[in-house]
C-alpha positions as CSV (number, residue, x, y, z in Angstrom):
1,M,16.5,196.3,-39.5
2,F,19.4,194.2,-38.0
3,G,19.0,191.7,-40.8
4,H,19.1,194.5,-43.4
5,I,22.4,195.8,-42.0
6,V,23.9,192.3,-42.0
7,A,22.8,191.7,-45.5
8,L,24.2,195.0,-46.7
9,G,27.5,194.3,-45.0
10,S,27.7,190.8,-46.6
11,V,27.2,192.3,-50.1
12,L,29.7,195.0,-49.6
13,A,32.3,192.6,-48.4
14,A,31.6,190.0,-51.1
15,T,34.2,189.5,-53.9
16,G,33.4,191.4,-57.0
17,L,30.2,193.1,-55.6
18,A,31.7,196.2,-54.0
19,S,33.7,198.0,-56.7
20,A,32.5,200.8,-58.8
21,D,35.7,202.9,-59.0
22,L,35.7,206.6,-59.8
23,V,32.9,207.6,-62.1
24,N,33.2,210.9,-64.0
25,P,36.0,212.2,-61.7
26,L,37.1,215.8,-61.9
27,V,40.3,216.0,-63.9
28,P,41.9,219.5,-63.8
29,D,43.3,220.9,-67.1
30,W,46.7,221.1,-65.5
31,A,46.9,217.4,-64.5
32,G,49.4,216.5,-67.2
33,D,51.7,219.5,-66.7
34,A,55.3,219.0,-65.6
35,T,54.5,220.9,-62.4
36,A,51.7,218.5,-61.4
37,E,51.5,215.0,-59.9
38,T,48.5,212.6,-59.8
39,F,48.1,209.7,-57.4
40,T,45.4,207.0,-57.8
41,W,44.2,204.2,-55.6
42,N,41.8,201.7,-57.2
43,S,42.3,199.0,-54.6
44,F,43.7,198.8,-51.1
45,T,45.8,196.3,-49.2
46,Q,45.9,197.8,-45.6
47,A,42.7,198.4,-43.6
48,N,44.1,199.9,-40.4
49,S,46.9,202.3,-39.6
50,A,49.2,201.1,-42.3
51,P,50.1,202.8,-45.6
52,N,48.4,202.1,-48.9
53,F,50.6,203.1,-51.8
54,P,49.3,204.5,-55.2
55,D,48.7,202.1,-58.1
56,A,51.7,203.4,-60.1
57,P,54.5,200.8,-59.7
58,F,57.1,201.8,-57.1
59,S,55.3,205.0,-56.2
60,T,55.9,206.0,-52.5
61,D,55.4,209.8,-53.0
62,A,51.9,209.6,-51.4
63,Q,50.4,207.3,-48.8
64,L,46.8,206.6,-47.8
65,F,45.8,205.4,-44.3
66,N,42.6,204.5,-42.6
67,F,42.5,205.2,-38.8
68,G,38.9,204.1,-38.2
69,P,39.2,200.9,-36.1
70,G,37.5,197.7,-37.1
71,A,37.9,198.1,-40.9
72,I,38.7,195.2,-43.2
73,I,39.8,194.8,-46.8
74,A,36.8,193.5,-48.8
75,G,37.3,190.9,-51.5
76,S,37.0,193.7,-54.1
77,G,39.9,195.6,-52.5
78,N,37.8,198.2,-50.9
79,I,38.4,199.5,-47.3
80,Y,35.1,198.5,-45.6
81,N,34.1,199.0,-41.9
82,P,31.2,196.9,-40.7
83,A,31.3,198.2,-37.2
84,G,32.2,201.9,-37.3
85,G,33.3,204.8,-39.5
86,L,36.3,205.3,-41.8
87,N,38.9,208.0,-41.0
88,I,41.0,208.4,-44.2
89,H,44.3,210.4,-44.4
90,V,46.3,210.9,-47.5
91,Y,49.8,212.3,-47.0
92,G,52.3,213.7,-49.4
93,S,55.1,216.3,-49.7
94,G,56.0,219.1,-52.0
95,P,54.7,222.6,-52.9
96,V,50.9,223.0,-53.5
97,G,49.3,225.8,-55.5
98,Q,46.2,223.9,-56.6
99,A,44.7,220.5,-55.6
100,V,41.9,218.2,-56.6
101,L,40.6,215.2,-54.6
102,N,38.2,212.6,-55.9
103,F,36.8,209.6,-54.0
104,A,34.3,206.9,-54.6
105,T,32.3,205.2,-51.9
106,L,29.6,202.6,-51.4
107,G,27.2,201.8,-48.6
108,T,26.9,204.4,-45.8
109,E,27.7,207.8,-47.3
110,F,30.7,209.8,-46.1
111,N,30.6,213.1,-44.3
112,Y,30.9,215.4,-47.3
113,E,31.2,218.6,-45.1
114,N,34.3,217.5,-43.3
115,V,36.8,217.1,-46.1
116,R,40.0,219.1,-45.4
117,L,43.3,219.9,-47.0
118,Y,46.1,220.4,-44.5
119,L,49.2,222.4,-45.5
120,S,52.4,222.8,-43.6
121,D,55.9,224.4,-44.1
122,G,57.4,221.7,-41.9
123,A,58.6,224.3,-39.4
124,G,55.6,225.1,-37.4
125,S,53.3,227.0,-39.7
126,S,50.2,225.2,-41.0
127,E,46.7,225.8,-42.3
128,T,43.7,223.6,-42.8
129,I,41.2,224.5,-45.5
130,F,37.7,222.9,-45.6
131,G,36.3,222.0,-49.0
132,V,32.9,222.0,-50.5
133,G,32.2,219.0,-52.6
134,E,30.7,218.5,-56.1
135,E,28.8,215.2,-56.6
136,R,30.2,213.8,-59.9
137,S,28.2,210.5,-60.0
138,R,25.4,208.7,-58.1
139,E,24.4,205.2,-59.0
140,G,22.1,202.8,-57.2
141,G,23.9,200.2,-55.2
142,A,23.0,197.3,-53.0
143,F,20.0,197.4,-50.6
144,G,19.1,201.0,-51.4
145,S,22.6,202.4,-50.9
146,D,24.3,204.5,-53.6
147,N,27.7,204.4,-55.2
148,V,28.9,208.0,-55.1
149,T,31.9,209.8,-56.6
150,M,32.7,213.2,-55.0
151,A,35.2,215.8,-56.1
152,Y,36.8,218.7,-54.2
153,S,39.0,221.4,-55.5
154,W,41.3,224.0,-53.8
155,D,43.3,227.0,-55.0
156,V,45.9,227.5,-52.3
157,N,46.9,231.0,-51.0
158,V,48.8,230.7,-47.8
159,G,51.6,232.9,-46.2
160,F,54.3,230.2,-46.2
161,D,56.0,227.7,-48.5
162,V,54.1,224.4,-48.5
163,V,56.4,221.4,-48.1
164,E,53.9,218.9,-46.6
165,W,50.2,218.3,-47.4
166,A,47.4,215.9,-46.4
167,F,43.8,215.3,-47.2
168,F,41.4,214.2,-44.4
169,F,37.9,212.7,-45.0
170,G,35.8,209.8,-43.9
171,S,32.4,208.5,-42.6
172,D,30.7,208.7,-39.3
173,A,28.7,205.4,-39.3
174,S,29.2,201.7,-40.0
175,N,28.9,199.9,-43.3
176,S,30.8,202.5,-45.3
177,S,33.2,201.4,-48.0
178,L,36.0,203.3,-49.7
179,D,36.3,202.2,-53.3
180,A,38.8,204.5,-55.1
181,V,40.7,207.8,-54.6
182,S,42.6,210.1,-56.8
183,V,44.7,213.2,-55.7
184,A,46.1,215.7,-58.1
185,V,48.5,218.5,-56.9
186,N,50.0,221.3,-58.9
187,S,52.9,223.4,-57.5
188,V,51.8,226.4,-59.6
189,P,49.0,228.5,-58.1
190,A,45.9,229.4,-60.1
191,P,46.0,232.8,-61.8
192,G,45.4,235.4,-59.1
193,G,46.1,233.0,-56.2
194,L,42.6,233.3,-54.9
195,L,40.5,230.7,-53.1
196,A,38.1,228.9,-55.3
197,V,34.5,230.1,-55.1
198,G,31.4,229.6,-57.2
199,L,31.0,226.0,-58.2
200,F,32.9,224.7,-55.1
201,G,31.6,227.5,-52.7
202,T,33.7,229.4,-50.3
203,M,36.3,227.5,-48.3
204,R,36.5,227.7,-44.6
205,R,40.0,228.0,-43.2
206,R,41.7,227.2,-39.9
207,R,45.3,228.4,-39.2
208,N,47.6,226.9,-36.7
């Protein structure tokens, strides 16, 4: 078993063997609107507690961090942790009426039930909304692991003006690898301003 883990870790960290990118990501129909912004990370440069900026040149409007200690940047540009889990935070600012998060992983799978959208007015009011994921792609990977793309969607209806937002997600065990992330936010709420149900299930909310 120990040899299996070592071998898996070696493959995930090897150059060119640990990158699948987002496969069949969820792209909302409002993504190209003037009221919307999209941020994408296809590779990373900072493994621990330092910002990764989106791929778009000179873009600093959103930042992605890993706060799971012990991670490294694999040769493929993935954030990989051979010793523990990943704790991914994506921070941005501006109003949010709708949001979509996609992420692609390899190796040990992430905790799909602990993906959250955090919203704040910057003056003491905040709310956290848990999301229910949709699996967009699953492909066989190294040593029996799968390359997985997950999507989460939120329609935001809170009692304050959102000026700061964040997405929180990650893994609980070693040998997980974050391959790619995309975030789309729209300042315009969905018609009716109701929480998304149906395909994405009912969201759980926590207000501070």
